[in-house]
N, C-alpha and C positions, 0 to 999 in steps of 0.2 A: 504494500500500499504506499501511497506517496505522502511522506511526511506526517505520518499518523501521530496524533496526540501531542503535537509540539505545544509547549506551554509558553506562549509569548509574554514577555515581561515588558509592558508598555507603561510609561509614566503617566501620559496623558492622552486621551483619545481625541479625535478631531472635534468632538463637541464639548470638550473640557472636562469630561467625567473622569474620575480616577480609575486607573486599571486595577486588576485584582492584586497586583504585586508591585510595590514601589521600587523594587531593585533596579539600578541603572545599568543593566547588562543587555545585551542584544541576543545572545545565544540562547538555546533552549534552557529552561529552568532546571532540568535534570542535570545540567552540566554546569553549575555556577562558577566553578573554578577554572573552567577551560578559557584560555585567552582567545581573543578574536583573531589575532594574527600571530603566528609563530615568530619569536624574536629572531632578528636577522643574525646569520652566523657571524662569529666575530672575525674581523679582518686581521691578518697576521701583523699588519704594519701599524695598527691602532692599539695604543696602551690602554688597558681597561681603566686606568686611573685618569684618563682624558675624558671619560664619558661623564656627561653632566645630566642633571635633572631639572626641569623647570615646570612651574605650574602656572595656569592661566585661568582667570575668571571668565567663563563663556556664558553670554546671555542670548536668548532667542531660541533656545532649544525647547521642542514640545514633547518629543518622545525619544526612544532609544534609536529610532531611525535617523533622527538628527544627529545624535552622537556617532553613529556609524558613518554618516556622511563626512563628518569632521575627521574621523579617523582615516577614512579613505583618502581625504585631501592631504593629510599629514604624511601617509605612508609613501606618497608619490615624491616626497622631498628626499634628497640624498642625505645619508648620515642619520636617519631616525632609526633607533634600535627598537623602542617600544613607545606606543601611545595608547593611553586609556582615557575615555571621557565619561564622566558620571553626570547624568542628567539632573538627578535630584539636587546634588551639591553644586550644580553649574560650574563644573570644574574639569579641566584637562590637564593631565599629567604626562609629560613628554621627556623620554630618555634619549639623548642624542649625542652625536660626536661633533664637538664644536669646530673641528677642522674641516667639516664639509657643509655645515649650516649653522647660522646664527639665530639668536632668540627672535629678533625682529622678523626674519623670514618665516619662522614658525608661526608668529602671531598673524602675519599678512596671509598665510595659507588658511588660517581659521577664518579670517575676515572675508577672503575671497570665497570661501565655502558658504557665505550668506550669514555669518553670525558675528557678534561683537566679542572682542577678546581683549583682556586687559592683564598684564603681567602681575601675578600675586607675589609681592615681596615677602608676605607672611602667609604660608599656606593654610593657616587656620583663621585667616581674616574672614569676618562675616560681613560681607559686603551688602550695601543696600543700593547698589547702582540701578539707575533706571535709564531708559532710552528716550531722548527728546528728539522729535522730528520737526524740522524747520523747512519752509519754503524760502528759497533764496533767489532773489531776483537781481539781474543786472550782470550776470556772468557772461563772458564773451568767449573764453577759451579755457584750456586746461590749466593755464597759469593762474587764473582767477580761482578755480575750485581748489588748486593746490595752495594758494596763499590763505584761503579760508580754513582749509585743514590745518595748516601750519599754526595760524593764529588760535584756533580752537584747541589744539593740542598743548599749547603753551599755558592754558588756564589750569590752575590747581584745581583738582577734583575731576577733570576730564580724563577718561581712560582711552577712548578711541573717538575718532571722528572721521566720517566718510561723507564726501560731498560729490554728488553726481551731476554733472554739467547738463546732460540731455534731459533729465526730469526735474532739474532745478530744485533738488531736495537735499538736505543734509540730516544725517542721523548720527546723534552724539550720545555716547554712553558716558554718563557722569554720575557722581555722588551728589544727590540733591542737598545733603547736609552741608556740603562745601560750596557748591555753586548752583544757582537756580537757573531755570530756563531763561528768565528775563536777563540774567547776565550773559548767557550765551548768545542771545539775540543782539545784546548791545556789542559783544565782541564781533559778531558778523557785521553789524552796522558800522562798527569803528574801522573795519578793513575797507568800507566803502560800498556795501551792498545792502539791498533791503531784506529784512528777515521777517517772517510771519510764522507764528507757531501753528503746527499742525496737531501735534499730540505731545503729551508729556507723561512719562512713566506708563505703568500698566493701565491701559485705557478700556479694558473689556468691561470692568465694573466701576468705571469712573465717568462722570459726565461734566462738561463745561457748559455753564449757563450764563448768557449775557443778560445783565439787569438793565431795566429802563425805568425811569421815574423815581428812582431812590436817590435822594439828594442830602440825607443827613446820616450822621453816625448812628443815631438811634434806630433808623430804618435798617441799616446794614445789621446791627445787632439783633433786631427782632427777626430778620430773615434767617440768620445763622441759628438762633435759638429755636425757631420753628422747624427748621430742617433737622436739627440734631434730635428733636423730640420724635421725629418720624420713625416708625419701626423699620428697621433694616439698613438705616444710615449708619455708616461706621466712621465717617470723617467728613468735615465741612471745612474748606479752605476759602478764605475771603480775600479778594483783591480789590480794595475800594477804589483805588486810582483808576483801575481799568473797568470798574463796574461789572466785575465778573466773579462768579462763585464756582468751585470745583467741589462736587459731591462724590464721595466713594460710598458704594452701597452693595447690598446683598440683592442680586437680581431675582431671587426667589420670593422676596418680600416686598419690593417696591421698584421704582424706576423713574425715568425723566418726566413722565407725565404727571406723576404724583408731585414731583418737586416744583413744577410749573404751577400746578393748581394751589399748592400751599403758599408759594410766594405771592400769588395774585390775591389770596385770601388774607395774607398777613397785613397788607397796607390798606389805606383808605380805599374806597370803592373805585374800581377801575384805574387806580393810579400805578400800582406796581405792576410791571410786565416782566416776563422772562422769556427767553428763547435759547435754543440750542446754539452755543457759540461756534461749534464745529460740527457740521452735519457730515452725512456719509460720503458726500461728493467732495473729495479732497484734491481734485486736480486743479492745476493753476488756472486762474482766470485769464485764459489766453486772449479773450475778446478784449479785455482792458489794455493788455500790453500791445496788441496788434493795433488798437485805436491809438495808443500813445505814440507809437513810432510812425504811424501814418500821418498824424497831426504834425509831429516834428518835421517829417519830410515835406509835407505841404508848405509849412511856414519857411522852410529853407528854400524851396523852389521859388516862392514869392520874391525873395531877395536874389537868389543865384541867377534866374533866367536874366534879369536886367544886367547883372554883372557880366554874364557870358555875352550878351548882345553887345554891350559897350566894349568889351575887350577883344572879341573874336569876330564880330559881324560889322558892327557899324564903323569900325576902324577902316574897313575896306569898301564902305559904301559912300560914293561920291555925294556931295551935299551934306550928308549928316556928318562926315568925317570932319568937315571945316568947323562946324560948331563944336564938336567934341574936343578937338585939338587946340581951340582957342585958349590962349594963355590968361591965367588970372594973376598969378604972383611969379615973376621971373619965368622959369620953365615949367611951372606947375599948371596943368591944363584942367579944363572942366571934367573931362572924362576920367582923370585920375581921382579927382574929388569924389565924384559920384560912385566910382567903383570902391573907393575906401569907405564911404558912408554905408553903402549897401552891404558890403561883405563883413562889416564889423558886427552886426547882430548875429550873423550866421556863425562867426568864429567864436563870440563870447557868450552868447545867450543860448542859441540852438545847440551849439557844440560844447556847452559847459560840462555835459556829462562826461566827455572825454577827458577834460582837465581833472575832474574829481576822481575818475577811475585810475588815471595815470598817477595822481598824487598819492592816492591810497595805495597802490600797488608798489610804488618806489619807497614809500614810507615803511612798509613792511619787508622790504629787501626782495621784491620780485618785480617782474616786468611783464606786462601783458599787451594786448592789442592797443589798448587805449594809449599806452606810451608811444607806440609807433605812430598812431593817428595824430596825437598831440605834437609830437616832434616834427612830423611832415608838414601839418598844416601851419604850425607856428613858424617854421623856416620860411615857408612861402609868404605868410602874412606879414611877418616882421621885416623880411627883406623888402617886400612891397612898401611898407611904411617907410623904411629907410630911403627908397628911391623917391617917394613922395616928398619927404622933408628935404632931401638933397636937392630936388628939382625946385622946391620953394625958395631956397637959399642960394641957388647957383644961376649964373647968367648963361652957362653953357652946357651944363649937364644934361645928358639925354639918357635916361635909364628905362627899363622895362619893368612894370610891375606884374606880379602874379596873383592879384586878388582873386582872379576867377578860378585859379588853381586851387586855393584853399577852400573856397565856398563850394566849388563842384565836388571836391573830395569829400566834404562833410555830407553834401546832399546824396552823392551816390552811396556812401557808406551807410547813411540812414535808410535809403531805399533797400540796400542789401539786408540791414537788420530786419526791417519790416517783412521782406520776403522770406527771411530765415525763420522769424517767429511764426509767421503764417504756416510755413512748412512743418516746423516742429509741433505745432499744435495738432497737425493731422497725424503725427506719429503716435499720439495718445488716444486716437479714436477708438481703438480696441477696447480699452478700459471703459471709455465712455459707453460703448455699446453694452458691455456687460452690465454696467452700473444702471443703464436705463431699463433692464429687465424688471427691476423692482418698481412696483407701482408708487406713485407720490403719496396716495391716500389709501386708507383702509376704513372698513365700516366696523366699529367696535360695538359689541353687544353687551348689555348688562343683563345678567341672569340672576333669578332668585335662588334660594337654596334648593329648591325642587328642580332647577335646571331650566325653568321657563324664561323665555326672553321677556325682559321687563321694558327696555328701551334700546335704541340704537343711534349712534351718531358717527359723523365722519371725523377722523383725526389724520394727522401726518403719520406716514408709515414709520418715521423715525421714533414716534412716541409709543409705539407698541412695546408692551412689557411681557415678560414671560408669564404664561398661564393666562394671558387675555384670550378671550373668545372673539374671533373676528368672523364676519360673514363674507363669503366669496361668491359673487354673482356670476352667472354664465357669461362667458366672454371677457371676464376680468382676470387679473393676475393674482396669484396667492401672494400675500404681502410678506410672509415670514415662514420659516420652516416650522412645522407643527404636526398635529395629529388630528384627523377628522373626528368630531364628536357627534355630528349629526349630518344626515343628507347623504346622497350618492351622485356621482358624476364621473366624467372621464376628464383626466388632466393630461394635457400635452407636455411632456418633460423632455422633449428632444433637445432643447437648448442647454439642458444641464447634463442628462444621462445619455443622449443620443438615441433613445428609444423612439423609433419613428411613429409607432402607433400610440394613440392616446391610451393611458392606463386607467382602468377602472378603480375608482376609489369609493369607499364607504366607511362606516364607523370603525374606528381603530387603525386605519391606514395612515402611513406617514405621507406628508406633502412637502415639496420643497419650494421655498420662496423664489419668486420670479417665473415659475411655470404658469401655464394658461389653462384656466378652467373652461371646459368645453361646453357642457349642456345642462348641468344641474346646479342647485344651490348647496353650498357646503358651509358648515360651521366648523371652524379650525381653532383648536387651542394651541396657541404659540408656545413652542418649546425652545426655540432658538431665535433670538432676535439681535438686530444690529450687527456688530461685528462677529457674532457667534454663527451666522447663517452660512450654508454652504456657499452661497453666491459671494458673500463678503469675503470668506476665506480664499475663494478663486481670485477675486480682484486683489486681495492682499499679496497672494502668492506672485501674481503677475507684476505687481508693483515692486515687490522684493526682487524679482528677477531683473527688472529694469534698474534697480538701484545697484546691483552687483556688477562689479567690472570684470569684463572678460579679460583673461591673461594677456591677450593680444594688445589690449588697450595700454598696457604698461609701456609698450614701444612708443606710443605717441606721448605718454606722460613724461618719458626720459627726454625725448626731443624738446618738448615745450619748455623744459627748465633752462635750456641754453638757446632756445631759438631766438627770442627777442633781443638779448645782448649780442649775439652773432649778427643779426640783421643791422642793428645800430652801428656795429663796427664795420660791417660791409658797406653801409651808406656813407660812413665818414671816410672810408678808404676810397670809395668810388668818387666822391667829391674831391678829395685831396689829389687823387692821381689825375683826373681830368683837369683840374685847375692848374696843377704843376705842369702837366703836358702842354696846356695852352700858353702858359708863361714862358716855358722853355722852347716854344715853337716846334714841338715834336709832332704836330699835325698841322696841315695847310689852314690859313686863316679863312679860307673859303668854306671850311666846315662849320663855321660859326655863323648862325642865322643873323640876318642884318640887324634885327632888333635886340640882339644880345651881345655880351662880351664873354671872355673866358670864364669868369666868375659865375655869371648867370647861367651859362651852359652847363658848367659843372654842378651848380646848385640844382638844376632841373633833373639831372641824372641821380643825384644823391636823394632828392626827395622821392623820386620815382621808385627807388630801391626800398625807401622806408615804408611807402604805403602799398606797395604791391605784395610784399610778404604777408602770408596769412597763416597764423598759428591756429585760427579757429577751424579750418577745414580739417586739420589733423585731429583736433580734439573732438570733433563731431563724427569723424569716420566710423568708429566703432559703436558708441552708445546709441546712436540713431538707428543704426541697422538692427542692433539687438532689440531696441524698443519696438520697431515695427514688426520684426519676426516673431518675438515672444507674444505680441499682441495678436498677430495673425494666427499663430498657433493656438493661442487660447480660443479664439472664435471658431476654430475647426476641432475643438476638443482635445488639443495637445498642449498640455501645460509643461513648459520648458523652464527649469529653475536657474535662470540667469545665463550670463555669457560664457561661464566656465562649462556648463553642461552643453551648450551649443557647440562650442569649440571641440570638445572631446567627442561628441556624437559624429562629427563629420569624418573623424578618423576611424571609426569602427569598422573592423574587417571580419569580425565573428560575433554572431548572436546566439546566446545560449537560451533556449526556450524551456520553461517548465511545461508539463503536459496539462494537468487538470486545471481548468478555468483559463487556459492561455491558448494552447491549440484546440483544446476542446471547449465546449460550451460552459462547462463548469455547472451543469445541471444534471448531476448523476441520478440514476434511478434503478431500483432493483428490477431486473427483468427475468431472473431465474433463481431457483434455489434447489440445491441437491442435498439431501439428507442421507447420512450413513449409519444412522442409529435410530432405534425405535423410539421416536419422540414426536409429538403432535406438532405441526407446523406453527400454531399459535403460541404453544409454550415455548418453542424454540425462539421465536422472534420476540417474545415477552422478555425472555432472559438476555438475549443480545441487545435489544433496543433499550433496556433499562440501563445496561452499562454504557452504551453509546451516546445516550442522552447527556452524559457528562463531558463528551468531547465536542470540539468545535469543528471537527474536519468535515468537509463536504460529504464524504462517503458515509460517515457516521450519521449526518443529518438525513441522507437518503434511506438509511436502514430504519431510522426512527419514523420518518413519514410513512414508509411501507407498512411498518408495524401498526401505525395508527388507522391506516385504511384497509387493514386486512380483514376486519369483521365489523359490520355496521350494528349488529346486534349486541356484540360484547366489545365495548370500546377498550382500547389499550390502557392498561393500568401499570404505571411504573412501579417496579419493586425496589425494595431497599438494596442499596449497593455499598459494599464494604471493601476496603483495601483497594480502592481504585487507583490505578497507575497508568499513565500515558508513557509509552516507549517511543521516543522519536524515530521515524523511519521504518517501525515495525508494526506497531498497533497499540493495543491496551490489554491489561490484565485486571481482574476484579473478581469479587466473590459476590454472587447473586443467588438468592434463594438457597443459600448454604452450599452452592456449588462453585468450584474454582472454574473461572472463565478466561479463555484466551481468544481475542478477536484481532486477526491481523493478517500478515503475509507469511510466505513460507519460512522466511528467516526467523520470525518470531516462533514458529512451530518447532523448528530444528534446534533452536537455542534452549527450548523448554522440553526437549525430548519427546515431542509428539510425532509419531511415525505416520507416514501417508500410505493408505492401501493402494493398490494398483488401480482401483476404480476411480480414486481420488485424483491420482496422477493423470489419468486419461481425461477426466473432467477438467482439469487445469489446462491441459493442452487445447481442448475445444473451446475453452473460454478466451485463452489468449489469442487464438487464430481469428476470433470474432472481434478483436480489439477491445475486449471487455476486462474490467478489473475483477480478480477473484479475491473475495474476503473469506478466509478460512476461519472456522469456529471449532474450538476444542472445549469440551466440558469434562472437568475431573481428569484431564490428561489424555482424553481420547478425541479424535477428530469426529465432530459430530455433523458438520455440514459445510458446504461452500455456497456462499452467496455471489451470484453473478450481477455485477453492477455495470451499466452502460453509460457513457458520457459521450454524446455525439461529437464528432469533429465539426469545428466551425466551417461553414461552407466556403469561406474565403481563404482558409488556411493554405491549401495547395497553391492557389495564385500568389499569395504573399511570399511563400517560400520560393517559388519560381521568380518572382520579381527581385527578391534578394540575391538570387544567383546572378541575375543580369547586372546587378550593381556590384558584383564581385564580393559579395559578403556571404561567408560560410554560416550554415545554420546547424545548431547541435541541439539534441533533446537531452536534458538531465532531469530525471524523475525518480521519485521514491516507488513507483509502481514496478510490477514484475517485468522482466526483460521481454517475455512474449507479448505482452500487451503494448510496451513501448515500441518494439519492432513493428507491430501491426499498424499502430498510429503513424510511425515514421514512413512506412510504405505508403499509406493513404496521402500523406501530405508532400511526399517527395523528398524526404531527408534520407540519406545513405544510412545503411544499417550500422556501418563502422563509426557513425557519428551519434550513437545512441548510448547513454550512460543511464542504467537502470538500477532500482533498489538502492538509491542514494538518499541518505538522510540529510538534514539541513547542513550539517558540518561538512559532509562529503561534497555537496553541491558547491559550498564556498571554496572548498580545496581544489576542485575541479577548475573552477574559474581561475584560481591563482596559478594552476599548472598551465592554462592556455596563455595567461599573461606572461609567464616566465618564458614562454616560446616566442615571445615577442609580438603577440597579438593584441589588439585593443578590443576589449570584450564588452559587449552590452548584454546584461541579463534581463530577460522579460519574464516576469512573474506577477503573482497577485498582490505583492507588496506586503504580505503578512507572513505566511508560511515560508516564503522564499527570502525573507529579510536578510539572513547572513550573506547569501549569494548576491542580493541586490547591492548590498554595501561593499562587498568585495570587488564587484565589477567596476570597470572604468566609468560605465554608464549604466545606471539602474533605471529600468523602464517598468513602471507598475501599471498593470491593467486593473481598472476598478472604477466604480461609479463615483459621482462627485462627492458623495458623503462618506467615502472610504477613508480609512487611516492611510491608504496608499498615498494620498496627497503629501503626507509628511515623510513617506518612506523612501522615495526614489528621486533621481535627478530629473526624470521625465515622467509625467503621469498622463496616461490616455484615458481621459475622462468618459469617453463614450464606449469604452471597452470593445472598440473595433480593432481587430488584429492589423488590418491594413494601415492604421495610424502608426504603426511602427516604422513602415516605409516613409509615411509622411514626415515623421519627426526627423528621421536621417537625411531625407532629400531636402527638407527645409533647412536643416543646419548646414548642409553643403551649399545650397543657394545662397544662405545668408553670408557665409564666409567667403564665397566668391564675390559677393557684393562688397564685403568689407575690404578684401583685396583690391577690388576696383576703386573703392573710395580712396585707399591709401596710395594707389598708383596715381590717381587724379590729384590728390592733395600734395603728395610729394613731387610728382612731375610738374605740377603748376609752379611750385616754389623753385624747383631745380631749374626749369626753363625760364620761368617769368623774372626771377631776380637778375640773371645775366643780361636778359634783353633790356630790362629797365636800366641796368648799369651802362648800356650803350655798347654791348657786344657786337651788335649788328650795324652800329653807326659807321665804322670806318669803311666797311664793304659796301653796304646798301643804303647808307644815309638814313636809316630807319631809327627813329627816336620815339620812345614812348612818352607822351606827355604825362605828368603826374595825375591829372584827374582821370585819364583813361586807366592808368595804373590802379588808382583807387576803385574805379568801377570794376575792374578785373578782380581785385581783392574781394570786393563784395559778392561778385558772382561766383567766386570759388566756393564760399561757404554755402550759398544756396544750392550750388550744383551738387554738393556732397549730400546735403539733406534730402534733395529731390531724387538723387540716385537711391538713397535708402528707402524713400517712399515708394520706389517701384516694387519693393517687396510686398506691398500691399496687394498687389495683383498676382501673388504667387498661386499657382494652381498645382495640385497633386499631379504626379506622372499620369499620362493618358490611360495607362493600362490599369492603373488603380481605379479610375473612373468606371471602367468596364466592371471591375469587381463589385463596386458599391451599387451599380445599377443592374 
């Protein structure tokens, strides 16, 4: 039998309920002392005294699968000897060789796995660290995000800080006793960026309320007192200056709706008001930012167009030229005055944001795109001011101003920012679509003690509390996860589970928030609300994936540290070389335009180099592509946990499949029973099913269901079970009705001395030929019967295996079932018999994965995310097949929400397409700078007399960022391979 009786030790399930056992291990509970990974063999050149141990405080883990994913990330590092992660203690202990890896690299590996990690100086430290999430506005490139991270990490009490450029969010792990979220926001604003609080600390049972109409200290005190008196409220924090209150509570007893009603009842009639300060929609308000840049661009155009016409058009227009060149003071003309007056607001009012950004960056020892823009535009503007003043004080000076250069630079850069923000807004559309599945309002029912409806009213979905009864009308969406208490209908769950046909629902059935009620009225008791719902967890998973940095992104981060200083140096060298060459007459005077001299020509080249260089395109190349692809995957039911999983999935060359529930439908049923002793069939199944009722294995459930339906006249009565023991990979043993019972596979029988008669051996062969699973039953040491259980092959499985072969990916079956059944399944789906590993317990599965890895293969393990957890964790990429409410969401690197096997191909194909797009983005971003900077520096001028004016260079710089974002947006149109479409249809 496959993975029989495995006792999974999970700390927290997806709905927040505690697991049966709080131990923080991932292996079967029967083997608590067994290490997850064998320690690496000692190297002969490494002294044991050099081995060091380090401890980290790790936050963000929800179950042992999370701990396993951290261990998997750590084992990939060179020099790691042992790694153990405890979920309950939120701690990671790592033994390593310092000659090969340092502490910071280990910490970064944990962070890259999607968790927050802080070095523990004192291993017994009882940390109260919490996570503060901020929205950060105003970042332009990775230098900006890097400077914010550096500033935050310098603050006492901050353990880690991660800032994502593409999502414009920051996650800070900090000790609230030392530093508050307000101080963290001040630190971000001090660096020169806008900060807005998204969440602070553990938010599941905490709500932020914005107060209105409260103007006195007495009013604030009354509100706090009233809230504290409410049953279920554990803590009330008041922020009078912000007119905000934070309430911590027990969701089983109270909730946000009660708090708002209490606040409104506390004050004078209709004076005190309260609303949720942070709703479920936490996406950046892109419309406001888009409008802001559009308005700035329009204002700049109002001034820039006249400057351009005066400097580039009217100067060559007969009639108008005479008026423009009319002298006012000495050599100062009307045209120069007008250009100066019109360009000044663009430079210092509309372009003020560049000064602020450059100042804040330089003040904190970094340099970003604002520094380049400020330098370039200032050089053009202040040289132009010099020519104006010189013209006004000289009778013979004839100089050329570049006011149009500075104005047009700022205008084109603002246009580029507008287009970039517009495009970046589209990268988060997938999250918006997921969040839009939840309805805005719900009908709340008030019921009496007898369960009769007393009244109903419409409320915001965000105000639904646990145990509320809501009414769901035909054609409307279910507002929260819950249980049907009255009514019957059909619910379309395709957007969550992938089930194409509407599912019948009646009293006692579970429903998922965001699904569509088809034809009947339902009364639903809310069991999971707010951030606890399956949909909210999916959204949170996608958001976390978009926050996590792909390893390839570190390439851009390294370049950005030196990019701006190198560009400034290149600009200075360009100006110096051209100016020196002109003064030394190293090139003909005919090369100098009639309106310029050597200094001005050199200045044009220097400014062009400054403004054409674009660090933004490099910084956006990876995160925008990851954002779009993870969002696109989510809309197709493929949840990819961040850039690291994407990057690894593209390299997969071998996939290990579990059999039950993966290649088969996972709906086993008893199809035949062969008895070898004189015992009634009903008695036989009463004994077996009573013991199997204690097991969570799918085959056990099939036996119990068969026993229940065996006789309608005499319903199944479960007997008392003693000494129950689950044996992983073999089966169970127990004492039922005073009889010793063994239920499992041949291995279980042989190890307990149960011999198989010839008739039983023949029966086993017949069962295996039919690709069925044989469950052997022995009572008091004698084989009593064989139960034949069938689990049909998924119809798409053969086509998926065939598709993987075309992608040059090897397929292997590793199952705990008997070899005959495993071979029969392999023949049906098209997997070679030599690629079948049968009768493997969970430990053996994980070891087989490691063996394949040691052969140089990149392994993906596809399983149900629970019984196969050790192998999922050991694999390079763990792929869990399970419905949206399954614990598999926390168990693997990739989760196939719709349980469709063809989505395995979709996940790998999407990862490959994404990294092809990332490579293209980098080729464009690097190629643009590598080619653009030399051209701007005048590389083509000696041979072709081609010179790039600074304003055109600035336009090219703006276009490069937009082009990278638009390139990533093309992933929105990703389609699965055509052969997969035939499988689906």
